[in-house]
Every structure is written in C-alpha cells, then in structure tokens.
N, C-alpha and C positions, 0 to 999 in steps of 0.2 A: 478114773477121776481123770489122766492126765488126757486122755483120751477124749474125755468132754471135750478138755480147755484147747484141744488141740485141735478137734473137729469144730468146738463154738468159735474160734478164734479168725478161721475164717469166712465160717458163717457170717459173723460178727463186720469182717474186713469186706463181705459182700455186701451186705446191709447200706454199709457205710457209702460203699462204693455206687451201690445204687441208688441209694438217696441223694447224691450228690450230682450225678448222671441224670435222673431223672427232671432236678430241681434246676438242671441246662437246660436239657429238655422245655423243660415248661417254660424259661427263659426265650430261649428260643421261638419256640411256639408265638409267647406273647410279644416277642419282635417283631417277628414275622410279616403282618398284617400291617405293621404299620410303616414300616417299611415298602412291600408290594404299592400301597396303593401312592405312595410318593414319588414311588418310580415311572407308575403308570401316568400320573400326572403327569408329570414332566416329560416322558414320551409323547404324551398328546399333546401340551407345547409346542414342544420340536416340531413336532407332524404337522400343527396349522402354521407353525412360521414358515416350513420352508411351502405348504401350498398358498401364504398367502405373497410369500416371494416370488413362486413363479407366474400366481394369477395376477399381480403388480407388472412381474416384467411381459406377460405375454400383452397382458391392456395396455402394455405402454408403446411394445411392436404394430398392436393394430392400430393404433392411435397414433402411432409416425407412418406407416408404411400402409395401412391399410382401410382404416375407414373411423370415420367422427363424426359425434351429436351437433350438431347448429340448434341454437334455437332462432325464430325467424320475431325480429323485435317489433318489424315497420308490414304495413299496410302494401307496399309497392308492387309485390306480386301477386296481390289479389287477384282474382280469383282463383287461382291457383293455389296459391299458400296464404295461409291465415294469422294473422298475432299470433302470438303462440305453441306455434304448430314446432314440430322438433323433426328434424330431417338430417339422414345417414347419409354423407359424404363421400364417396370411394376416392380414396388419395391415391390410385394410382393411376387418375389420370387428372390434367391431360397424357403425364405420359405413363405407359409407353403405347398407350390406343391415340392420343390425341384427342382433338376436341372438333364438334361438330356444330353446324346450326341448329341454335332449335333446345343445346342443349341448356338445364338448368346450374349456373355454377356459382361455386361460392370463390371468392376471391379478396385479400387484403385491402385497404384503400391504398391507390394509389397516390392519394397526395390532395388531403383536403376537398376528399368527396361528403366526410362524416363530421359533425357538428362539431364529437367531440375529441378534442387533439391525442396524437398517441403519450401516451404513457402516464394518461390523466388516471388521478385515483379515486375512489369510488369510499375509501374506505373501506375501518372494517366492521363487520356484524356479525354473529353467531351466524344467521343463517347466509352470511356470504363465505365463511369458512366452511359449512358442510358443502355450501356449494362447491366449495375450491375443494374441497375432500372427494368430494363423487364424480366431479368433473376429470380430478385426477387417477383416478382408477377407474375409468371410461363409463363412469357411471352415470355422467350430468354430462350437460349440456356445456359445449367449448364457448369460451367467452365471446359474444359474438360483437360488443365493442369496434372492434376495428376490422371487422368482416363485412362484406357484402353479398349479396346473392338475386342475380339478374342472370334473363336468357339472353345464350348468344344467338347474335340477327348477323353477324359479317366474323370470315376468320381471314386470315393474312391473304392480301392483293382484292379481298372486295371490297368493289365501288356501291358505298350504302349511301344512299339520297333519301331525302322529305323535301320534297320542295315547296311545298303548302302546310302551313296548321291546317288540320282536318282532314290533311289529303290520305296517301298510303303510302310502304316504305318500297323502295324498287332499290334489289339487290344485284348487280353487275347487269341494271337493265331490265331485271322481271319485275314485275308489279309481286308484292307479296300479299294473298289473301290470310291475315292474322286471326281473325274471328274464331278461329281455336285454344285461342289461349288469352290473348286481350280481352281485360274485362269490361263487361257489358257496358254499353254508355260511353265507354273509351274511346277516341280516334286514335288512328295506329301512329300517328303524326301531335305531338304535342309541341314540338318547337321544329325549324327548318333545320337542315344539314345538308351537307354534300364531303361526305371521306372515304379515303384511301384507304383501307386497315394495311398498318405495316407488317414488315416481318415478323413473324415471334409475338402476336398482337392481337387480340377481339375485340368487338364492337358489343356492348352489350345493353339491353334495355330493359325495363320491369315490365312486366303483362299492367300492372295496372298505369299505364301511360298519365292519365293525366296527374300520377302522388307518386312517382318515381324519378330521382336526383341521379341517371342514367349516366350514359357515354355523351347522351343528347343534350342534356345540359352541362357538359364540361370540356364543349367545344377550343373553348378560347383558352383552355389547357395544354399545359407544353405538349402533351403527347396527344390533343384533338380529341381527347373522351375517350381514346381507344384505350385496354390495358393489357399488358404485360402478362403476358402465358406465365412467366415464371412467379406473378402474384398470384394466381390460381391457386387455390387451394387442393381443388377437387369437385367433380361432378355429384349435385344430388340426386341421388336415383328413389329417392321413398321417404314418404311423410311417415314417419313412425311412432309418435304421439303426436295428439288424443287416439285413441284404438279408432275411435267413430271417425277417423280423418283418415285413419292409415291407409296411403293409394300410391302407387308408384307415380311415378314423375316423366311424363310423356313429355320426348322431346319433337313430337311433332313433325317428323322429316316431309311429312308431304307436303308441307306448308312452302320447304326450299328443294322441290324434286326438280323443279323448270330450270335452278339456277345455276349456271355452269360454274367450273373451278375456275378459279384465276388467281391459284398459288403458284403458279410456272412461273410469272411474274419476277419470283424470286429464288430460282431455283439457279441461275448465275450467279447468285452476288457471292 
C-alpha cells in the first residue's frame, strides 16, 4: 500500500505537471497566431515606408537634375505642340551640353512675358491638391504658370533680323527656310526686329508666329527680348502625353545648317 502511495505520488505529480505544461502549451499556441500576423503587418508597413521614402528621394533627384514634365497651356507652339500636350524636359541642358538653334526649350518668365504675376495664388481645391501631390512625387505636370516654351532661333553672338512683317528671318545674314516647323498659314515674321544676342542668352520664338508672345514681342524690354540661359529649365525632347501624340521633338538642324557661328565674338570677354 505504501508502494502504491509512493508509486502513485509521482504519477499524480506527473499528471499535474503535464496538465500545467499542457495548459501553458495551449495558451502559447493560441497566442502565437495573434502575435505573428501583427509582426508581419508591422514589417510590411516598415518595408512600404522604406520603398516610399526611396521612391520620393529618387523622384526628387530626377525632377531636380534629370527630367521634368510640363503641360502646354497655349497654342503658341502649334502645330509642333498642341494645348494639353505634356512634354518631358531634359534638365541636363543647357548644361553641360549647351543649347543649339532649333532646340525647343522651357524657361522661366524673364519678367513680364506672362499675364499672371509671379506668386499669384489660384486658391486651393481638392483637384489642385491632388495635382500638387502628383507633381511632388513626379507623376503630375509641373505648374506651367510661370514657364514658357519656345524654339531657339539665335544663340549668343547671333545677329537675328526680320526686316519686314510677312518676310523671312535671317541669322548672321543667312535667310532661314522655317517651313519645317512654322505653323502653316503663318509667316516667319509677325514683327520686325534687329537684335544681336548677348553672351549667355538666347533668342526664342513660337512656331505659331501669329499667336506667340516671344522674343520678338519684347524688343523694348531691358534684355531686348533675349532670354538669359540661366532662366532656361531645360530642353523639351518628347511629347509624352496623350499617347496618340507621342513623338520626339525635332530641332530641325537642317534649317540652321548654313548659319555661321558668331559666339567667338565673346571669347575674349
């Protein structure tokens, strides 16, 4: 009987220990599934946050140094560009590669070219907020309110002349045939002018000459209509939207092939 008691005690303790251990095991098994999804969810959030931060950083770098999107708000560059087109702009130009005659460029308003004054507010709206957010991450258009897009006709040192309305433009005494890009029905010259482009500047005109407030419309300004290269954001190189309009933007170098270079006028300055 003592043996039974002695033998039974360990058995009883073992049963209790097993029950206690089993109970703890059941609770642990029940707790684990609750902790694991929560941990996996937090890891997923962390990974997503890292991806978003990296994407924003890359987008900012691209928009700042490489490429930027602009929308076309007016018809001054028709038929090359239509209202509502979106263009990609290479921000690596004008530096380090420089600009050439015929390039289509986006530049900041040199002062008084646009009707909307700098800093004018359009007010806030949901649509505006969404657009600003998309622009910030590089998926929307840059605000074109204080930017213009035109074609480079003259670079530093060039003597650009239109002697009569309805006539043709000469650059360094070479007459240009601009039929490749000037909007059909428009003459090359909508206004007369006679300008020598100063150093570090360009002379720009819209392809829709009859509807473009370009360099030729600002010859009475302090810069005589020229645009400082420092105001150039970059060279537009492709129409990216709408899809039906996708195309590269041709500089038409053949138009300027016979124009001699006069930038050496400034080499000693």
